[in-house]
N, C-alpha and C positions, 0 to 999 in steps of 0.2 A: 942652616943646617950642613951639617958638615958632609962631603962626598961622600963618605962612607953611610951615612944615614940615608943620602937621596937614593943611593943605588939599593939599599936593603929596602928602602920604600917601593920601587920600581919594582923589584923581584918579588917581594910580597904581593904586590898589585896584580903581578902577569901570572904566579902560581894561583891567584883566587881567582884572576880569569879566566886560566885555563881549567881549572875547578870546576868553574861556574858552566863553561861551555861543555864540559864533559859532561857534567850533570845534567844539561838541557838536554844534550844529544841522547844522554841513556834515557831520560826522560819522554823526548820525541820519538826515539825509537821504539820503547815500550808500549807508546799509546798506538802508533804504526802497527805492531806487532799484535796488539791485541785485535786490530780490525782487519786483520788478513784475512782474503778469502779461505775457505777451506781447500785448501790442496788437496786432501785425502781422497777428494771425488775423482781424482786424476787414476785413483788405483782400478776404477769401474769404469772406463773411458770408453764410452758408445755412441760415436758420433753420427750424426745423418750419413746415410749412404744410399748411393744410389742403387734403384732399382733396376735390374737389367732382365731384357726377354729375349727369350731364345726361341729360335726355331726348331723343330723336330728333330735336325741333323747338328743341333749343337751351334750352328751360328747366330751370331747376335743380331735380333731384330731391332729391337727400338730400347734406349735408356730413358727413364723417367727419374727427376730428383731436382730440387732446388739449385742445388750444389753439384757439380760432379765429384765424387768421391767414392775411392774403395777404400775398404781397411785390410789391411795385410800386418800380420804379426812379424816380429823383428823376426824370428827364426825363418821366415819365407822371403825375406829381403838379401838379395845377395851381397856380399862384402863390397864388390866394387862400387855399387851403389850407394852402400851406406859412407863407404870412406870419401866418394866424391863429394858428397855433403859436409862432411866432418871437416875435410882439406878446406873446404871452400868458404865454410861459417865457422870454424872453432877447431882448429889443429891441435889443441891441447885438450879437447874435450874428455879424454878418457883419462888425463892426469889432473884436472882441477877438481877444486870440491863446489862449483858450483859458479865461482866468479873468477876471470881472468885479471888478474890488476894489469899485467904488462897490456894486455890488450886494451882495458879502458884508459891506461897512461896514452896509448898510441894514438887513441880514438881522439882523443882530448886535445893532443897538439894537432892532429888531422883537424878538428874542429875549427881553429885560428883562421885557417886557411878557407874552411868553408863560409864561416862569418864573413869574412872579406869579399868571397865569391858570391854569397845570396845562396850557397848550395844548402841542401837539408843535413842536418847534425848528424853525426855518427854515435851512436852509442856503445859501441864496443861489447855488445852483448854477448854471452856465449849461448850456446844451445839450451841450455837450460833455462836460462833468464828468458830466451825467445817462446818457450814453451810457457812459461810463467804468464808472460804479457799475454799470448796469444789464447791461451784456456782462461785467465783468471782476471785479468787486468782491461784497460783499454792502450789505444795506441798514442795517446795524448805525451807532448814532449814536455813533462814538468819532472822537476827534482822530485817531488813527493813520489810520484809515479814510480820513478827509476829506484827509489829506496827499496819501494814496497816491493818492486820486483826482483831486487837483490835479496832482500830479506826470504822470501817465498823461494827463490832458486837453492839459499843455504838449506831450506828446511828441506826441500824436495830430494836434493842431495843424500840428506842424512837417512830419508825414508826409502826411496826408490832406488832400482838399482840403474846403472848407466842404459842399459839395453833397453830398459822400461822408456826411460826419459826419451832417449833416442827414437823409439816406437812411436809414440805421442808426436814426436816433433816431424818424423817422416809423412805420418798420416793426416797431419792438420795444416802443414804449411801451403801456401796458396801457391800456385805456380802458373797463374795467367790460363785465359780461358777455361772460366769456371771449372778449374782443376784444383781440386784439394785433395794435397797428399801425392806421393810419388807414384802409387799405383794409377790411379785416374790421368795422371798427366802422361805417363808412358803409352796409355792407351790413347790417348788425345792427341800426344805430338806422334807418336811413332807406330802407333796400331800395335803395340805389342805388349807382351806381359813385362813383370819386372825380371824375371828368370831370361828374358831373350835381349835384354839390353844390351850394345856393346859398350865399351869403357867412355866412347866418344858421346854416346848418347846419354848415359847417365850422367857425364859430366856436362852435357848443353844443361839437364834438368837442375844440376847443381849451381848452375850459371845463371839461370833467370830467377832465382830466389830475391836477388838484389832489386829487381823491378821487371816483371813480365813483359812489359810493354816497349822497355830499352833494348830488351834481346828479342824481339820478335821474328819467329822465323822467315818472315816472309818480307816486312817492311824495312827490319833493321837486320839482314842475314849478316853483311859484314860485321857488325859489332857482336853479335850473338856468337860467330865463329871466333872472334878474336878473345872474348868473354869464355865461352869453353877451351878454347885452348890453353889460358891461363889456368882454368882448373885442371886439366891435364897434366900441366907442368907441376901444381901445387901436388897432386897426387905422386908424381916423380920423386918431386922433392922430400916428401914425407915417408918415402920407400914402399908404398903401396901398389906402384907398378915397377916394370923395368924400363930401361930407356927405350929398348926396342918398341915396347908396346906403347910409350911415350909418344915416338916419333910416327908410328903407323895411325895412332889415334887422332893426333894432330893432321895427318895427311887427308883424313876422310873428308868427304861434303857432310855438310850438315845435316840433310837428309829428313828435316823435321817438317811437318806440315799443322794443318789446322783442323782438328774435327769437325763435323758437320755439328750441326746443333743438337741437341737434346728432341728425343723424340723417335721416330723412324729413322732407320739408316736408311733405306730407299724408297721410291715414289710410289713402288708397287705395295710395299708395306704400311703405306699411311692409316688405310682405312681397317685393316685388320690389326695395327697396334693400337689404334684408338678404341677397338671394340673390347681389346684386352685390357686395355686402361680402364675403362668403365666397370668391369667385371671384378679388376681387384678392388677398387674403391667399394663396390657394393659389398667384397668379402671381408674387407679389412678397414676400410677406412682410407681418407686422404692423406693422413700423417705414414700409416704404413705404407703408401704407395712411393710419396717422395721422399722420405726420410728412413724407411725401414731395412733397406739394403736386401730386397725379396731377390730372388733367382727364381724367374718364372719360365717353365719349358711348356711351350706351347706345341699345337699340333701341326703348325701351318709347314708347308713345305717350299722352301724358296725358290726352286727349279718351276715347280707349279703355278707358285705365286705370279712369278716374272712373265711366265706363259699367260695366264689369266689376264693381265694387266695389258699386255701389249695386244691380246686380241681384242679385249673390249675397245679398246683405243682405235686400233686400225679400222673395225667397222661401224663403229660411231662416226669416224670421220668420213667414211665411205658413206654411210647414208647422208651426212650433213651436205656432203660435196653434191650430189646428186640432186639436191634441192636449190642450191644456188647459193650467191653471196649475200650477206644482210650487210655489209659494209665496214669500215674500218674499226679499229677497237676504240680510238680516239685522234685527235687531230691537236696540230700545234703550228707557231709561225715557225720557220725555218729561215736563221738567220746565217751569216759568215761563219758565225763560232755556234754551231748547234749540238755539240758533244755534251757539254754541262747540262744546258737546258734539257737535252732529251734523256740524260741520266734521272735528273731530278724529276722528269714527267713518269719513267718506269717507276722510279718509288712511288708516286704518286697512285699510279695505276695498281700495283702491289697493294698499297695500302686499302684500295677500292676491290680488291680482289677482281681484276681484270688482267691482271697478268700475275702467274706464278713461277717459282722456280723450279716446281716438280712437272712443268712443263716441257723441259729439257729431252730431247736436243733442239726443240722450237726456241727460236729467239724473238724477241720483240725488236723491230727495226722501224727507223724512221724512212719515210720516202722522199728523198732528196730531189728527185726529177722524176716525171712519167712518161716515157715518150710513146710513139707507137709500137716499136717492138721489144723496149725493155724499159726496165726502171731501174734507178740509182738508189740504193737505199745504205742506210748508216747504222751501227750499232753504238751501245754506251760506250764502248773502249774507243770510238773514234774510227772502227774499222768500217772499209764500205765493200759493197758486192753488186750484184745485179740480179734484178728479178725478170727473165725472160717471158714474153708473151707465151710461149709453148708449155710454161709450167704455171699458168694461171686462167687457161681457156676453160675451166672447170667454172669460174667463178661468173656465171650469168648469174643477172638479178634475181635474187628471190621476192617472187612477188605472193603466193601462197603455199602452201603444202603441196600443191597439186600444179602450180605452175610456174614457169622462170621465165626472165625476160629473153633477149637476144643473145646470138651466139657473140661472144667476145671477139672482135675484131683487132683491137689495141688495147694497149696496157691502158690507156687514159679513159679507158670505156669503165674500168674497174677502180682506177687508184688515181689521185692528185697530189701533189706537193703538199708535204706537212701530215698527211696521213701515219697514222701509227697502226702498223699489222706485225701478224705472227708470220715469221718464216721458217724453213726449215732447209738445210744444206743439202743440194743437189748431188748426189754419187754417182750420177751415171754418165755416159761418155758422150752418149748422144742425145737430142730431146725428142719427147714423144712427138709423133705425127698427129696432126691434125684428125679428127673422126671424119673428114671431109676431103681427105687427102687422097690424090688421085692415087689409081694403082700404080705401083712401080716407084712409087715416090720415095725418096733416100732420105733418111733422118738428118738433120745438122747436128754438128759437132758442138757440145754444150761448152759454153762460155768457161772461162775459169774463175772460181768462186761463185759459181752460179746456184741460186735458192729458189726455192718453190714457195708460192704462197699458200697460208692456211688461216684456217680461224677455229677458233673453240665451238665446238657442237654445241646447238641450243638443247638438243635432245641429250638424255642421259641414260644411264641403265646401270646393272649391276650384276656381279657374275658370282656365284657360290661352287665350289668344287669341295666333296667330302668322301670318306672312307665310308661306303655303304654299311659296312657292317657293325662298325664302331661310331660311327657319328661325327668322327674327327675330322674337322673343316681345315683342309688341306691347302684352300687358296679361297681368298675373299678379295672383292674389289665392289666397291660401294659407287663410284662414278668415275668420272674423268680425270677429275682433277680434286683433290683433297684440300688444296691450298684455297681454292676456288669456291668449294663447296663441302662443308664436313657432313652433310647428309648422307647416311649410308644406306643406299637402293639396296642392298643385299638384305638387309636387316629390319630397316625401319620404314622404308615404302610398302604400305599395303595396298594393292592393287587387285583387281579382279585378273584371274587368271584365263578364263575365257577357256576353250576347247582343252586346255592342258588340265584341266579338271575332271574330263571327262572319264579316264581310266579307274578313277574311283568309286563314280557310278556302276561303269560296267562290272567290277568287281563285287559290287551288291549283289548284281544279277548272277555272277558266275556263281556266287555262293547261297543263290536261291532259285536252284534249278534248271538254269540256263546253261548252256555250252558255247564256246565262241562260235560255233556254224548255227546256232539258234539265228533264226530270223526274225526282225522287227519291221515293221511297215514304215518305208522313209515315203511319207505323203504330207499332205497340209494338214498342220495339228491347230488346234484351239482350246484352250484350257481355261476356265475363270481364274483372274489373278486378283493381287489386293485390290487395285483400284479400276481396273477394265480386265479384257480379255487377253489371255497371253496367247500371242502368233508368233512362234520362233520360226526362223526362215533358214534355208540353206546359205552357202557361200554364194553360189551363182542364185540370183533370184528367181523364183519360179521354178527352178529346176528339182525334180524329184525323182527318186529312183526305185520306189516299189520295195518289195522286199528283198531286204539284206541283211547279211550275217551281222554277227557282233563283230566280228573281227573287222568287216570292211565299215562297220559303222563308225570305228576308232581309226582304221588306218585312212580313210577318207574323211573323217571328221564330219558325219551327218548330224546337224543339227535337230530336226524335227524327229527324227528315229530316236534320238537321245532322250528328248523331252517323252515320246510316247512310252519308252520303255520305264522313265524314271514315274510317270504316273501310276505304270501297272506296278512300279515295286512299292511305291508310297513314300511320300518326302520323309515322312517318321524313320522309316526303317533305313532311308539314305544318311540322315543325319545324324542316328544313333551308331551306323557303322563309320560314318567319315570322322566323327568326333574321335577315334583311336588313334587316327591320324595326328591329330593339333595341328590341323591346317590352319585353322581360324577359332578366335575366340567369339568370333559374333556371326553365326551362320543364319542366315534368313530363312525361315521357313517358308517357303515359297517353290515354287517349280523351276525358277528360274537357276536354282543353284547347281542344278545338273549340267547347265552350259556356263558354269564358272561366274555365277552373279557373287558368290563369295569372295570376300577380300584375304589376301593372304600374303607372305613375302617369300622371296625367293629363297629364302635360308629353310621356311617350314616345307615348301612344297618340294624341294629338293630331298628333305630328310623324308617325306613320305614316299617320295619315288622309290628311296632307299629301299622299302619295306619290300617293293616289289622283286627286287635282284637279290636280296640277302636271306628269301626263304619265309618272309613275312613276319619278321621280326620287327618289333618297334625300336626307333634310333633316338638319341636325343642329340641334336647336335652341340660338340664341346670344342672349345678353343683352348681349354689350360689342359695341360696333362699332370702337371706338378709344379707346387710350390715350395721353396724352401725360405727358412729366416736367414739373417745373417750368420748365423752358426753353422747352417749347413743340414738343420734339422728340416724334416720334412712336416709342413704345417697342411698342405692339402694335397690327395692325392685323387685322380680322376678315377682310376681303375680300382675297387676295392674287394676286388674278389680275392679270395684265401685260398693259398696254395701251400700246404705245409709239405706236401712231398717233394715240392721245388727245392726245397734245403737241403736235401740229401746230400752229404757229402761225396758219399762213395757208391759208385753205382755197382750193383751186386746183381746184376739180373732181371731189374724189377723193370717193370711196364714203363711207359711215358706218362708222367703225371697229367691228368684230365683236368683242365680249369672249368669250374660251372658257369654256364651259359645263364647269365641273370636278366637277359633282354625278354622283354614281355612278345607273348606271341598275338601280334594283331590280327593277322588274318590267317587261313589256311594257307600251308606252302604251296599247295599244288594251283589253286587259287591265283597264289602271286608269281608262279612260273607261268600260268596261261595268260596274266596280262603283259608277263613280260616277251613271252612268244608273239603276242599280238602287236606291243610297242616294237619289237623288232622289225615287225611286218610294216609299221608306219614308215621306218627308216628306208626299208628295201624296195617297198610299192607306194607309199604314201605322200603324207603333206609333208616327211621329214626328207624328203630326196636330198635336199641340199647337203645333208650329212653323207648319205650314202654315195656322193660323187665325189668326195674327198677320201674316202678311206674304206677298204673293204673288211676292217676288223669288225668283230659282234658289236654292233649298239644298239641300244633302243632307246626309243624317246618321242614326244609327244611336242605339236606346236600349240599356241595359244594365242587368240588372238580375240580382241575384246570390241565392242560395237564403235562403229566409225573408226577403225582400225586406231585407236587410242592407246593401246598397250599391246606390244610384242613380246612371245614368250617362248622360248625352247627348253622343257628339262629332260633328261635322259639318265644313261648310264652306260657301261660297260659292265663285265661281269664284277669289277674288282674299283670302280670310281664312279662316282655320280655327281650331275654336275647341272645347276639351272643357270639359265639366263633369262632377263628382263629388260627390254626397252622400252623407253616412252617418255614424254616431257613430265617435268616436275608439276607444273600445273597441267593437269590432263587437256589435251587437245589433239585432233586426228594426226598421224604421222604421215598420211597422205592414202590416196586410193591406190590398194594393191600391195599397200605396206605391211603385210602379215607376216604372223610370226615365221613361216618357213622362207621369208626373204630378208627380214630384218635381225631376227634374234637366231636362227639356226645357222648361219653362217659363223657367227661369234662361238657358238658350240661347238661347231666342226673343226674350227680352226685351233681352238682349244684341244680337243680330243686328240686332235691329231698327234699335236705336239707332245700331248701328255702320254700317248701310248707307244709313242715310235719304238721306243726301246724296251717294249713289253709283247709277248707273244699273243697271238689273237686266239684265245681260248675261247670254247663256246659257254654259253650259258649254262649253269648248272641243273641238271633236270632232278627233281626230288622223286623221291619212291613214289608209287600210286598213281604216276602220269604214263599214260600210252599216247605215242606218237603215231597218228593215223594219215596215210594218204588221202589228201579229199582234192575237190576241185576248190581252186580258190575262190570262185568267183560265188558257187551255190554252197560251199561247205560240205557236200555231199559226200562220200567214199568216192573215191576216184577208180574208173575202170583202166583196162590196158592199155585203150587208146587216148587218154586225156593227156593235152599239153600243158595246161595252165594248171599243174599239180602244186600244193605245199604240203609237209607234215604239219597237221594240227595237234595240238594238246588236249587230249581229254583225260577226266579223270577215270580210275579204275571201273568205277559203275555207269558210269555215261555209256549211252548207245548212240555212235555216230550215225546210225541209221534213221533212228526216231529223234531229233533237236527239236526242242519245243520252238514254237512260233506263235508271235505275237500280232495276230493280223484281224483279229476278232471284229474289229471295230472300222474294218475297210468299208463295207457295205453302209455303217451307220451314219457315217461322218460326213453332213451333207455338205459340206466345203472342200470334199476330195475331189481334185480333178483325176482323170483316167491314168493310172499307171503307165508310164513309157515303154515301148516295147522294147525288145533284147539290143536291138542296134542301137539304139538310143541312149542305153544303158552304158554301151562300152564307150560311147564317145567321149565322156568326162565323168570323172568319178572325184569329184573336188567336193573338198567342203571348207567349210571355216578356218582357217590354218591357224 
């Protein structure tokens, strides 16, 4: 074969080969093209978006989502944020048609080095290609996937605008810390909205697209700053910022942090946020909660919520410490290198719900040594501190609810090496003096880095505060620590309220012919019960006070006179009346309910007491004011009242629009005020005196204690704020002798109300029309004469005759178990009742 023929053969074979390759490639690409995902769906992009819960003042309460994500339209994303990502990821984004061939070539050259070094391969993808991969394909590194990505990118560029593609990218990209999209990342790293980001902050977000863990703001801060500054430099090179802006941005500290986990933003909000979460699920389902991007405006007041949480914790600790030390949380061996094993132990205790992050500023500590005067303690991070004896003298051994061990004379009486305990930083300059310190003894200076011993109370409780006029829940605390126990004692715990139920019984009496000055016999009482005779007694066993006014019956919490009054009214009448207040779904049809034998919750009874102060109007507790979907459309609104006159654009002398009052009338507003006045007397002169001692503002309320001191209550209100407190063990047991509502629950209520009302004027309770205020003797209820000293203003209805009040004493001479009524001198000694 001649040379020319051979060359011709080779040329022909090569041409046929190229045609074959081209044909195969065309066939292959045609098949790939047929199986491409439907990119048209990107026109209606609706990603899963974080549901955000806001307080009444607009501050963020909680976030619920599987992924942190907020969708922001491209028009709302600032230019410097958009350009930071374009400069960092695809500088020719606005010029190419979906593919950057120079970038692809550059990436393949770099991949030679990457293969030799065992690094991840670069793809040289444009932003359009990344959108195609993130939305429609997988991340597998195969040639076929890359070709499909390129085909989709070209189609997207022909279908969508550059801004729409960039919008998809900026709202979908993963930026670490469970952040999807730039808006979520801005909040999670800088706690800012997009329009508040500086050039440096926007550049950092663009920097972490290559690998969030590689540029972690805490663990890899130096690398993060270096990468951020590179992005800032690219912005300058691309003409997006000036040189002055470049220099200024690169000089700024990183300033990024890691947002706290999804859920409540603050420990005081945890119980409230969880209750809101449940209600959203009930309304719209789980998918709407975690993916729907709802904006939920709630009723909670962050300031009141914080005060409520602090008050409950403070007084639960106070109760717990006066009953003694139950022992360390756990124990472990202490070697030379104790830091890492202790950190592991703390993790184990967190998993077992014996230690929790929401207990801060309390810290778990390991006892390294325990001497006579102080213990040395260590923390997870290796820091050490001291625990002086004078900051743990309360820790006498717990023996029972009514008994403690000997006084603490040495640290070793309480702690030993290896104990794991809770401590809190002591901020005083001097140590507290022992109880038996001699007169004139001087306090010792507190050691540097001194801590005080603490223990998580075994007792628990709940607190609710609400607007009594609307039922909007302003604060809710369901226990000492949500992370240790999610059981919400403000909403879920159904317990007997004891004497806190009595005002509802007395309301029935006031609506059926009695006045606050009517008298009822306080004497031994026996009535047939379900299984045996019912024999209620007073707080001081064997003490009775004869004829007493209804006011005194509540102020001093008299049991026997309340039971006698209930028998006269009839249990059926009481049940029918009380059902209007929605206190319980299961009212037992027996006389014992008059003394609080029916079970209720803090939420329900606080709403019931709200009726007394709001003029007799029924209110339903509400936590959510408004819910909007991801587009901003309102899909739920609590207040459904219509007010056409409120939308008038111009004032032309018309009167102020009046909103209709849609609340149901539960009781006579005059009766409601009479009970309010009596409950104000409970605070001024009766079992609620613990509240009076800390505030002089108008407050009314009632204590409650159940048999054997198992439950302690205080429920009350000011003219515009109602609150209820419950304290008890989750598995009912005695709180201890004398641990009644006035001693355990009232201080929590008082502490909270003092803080809640400190910046509000002390306005008096509102008196409705049809009420006469008459000067009467506080003890007898009779109209007062000129020389009477023990005088109060009593509330009578217009038709009542203060001189002829009803008296329930007909059975005085017929009761064979009745002992002689005490004389007046005895009556004045003690006017106590079941608190």
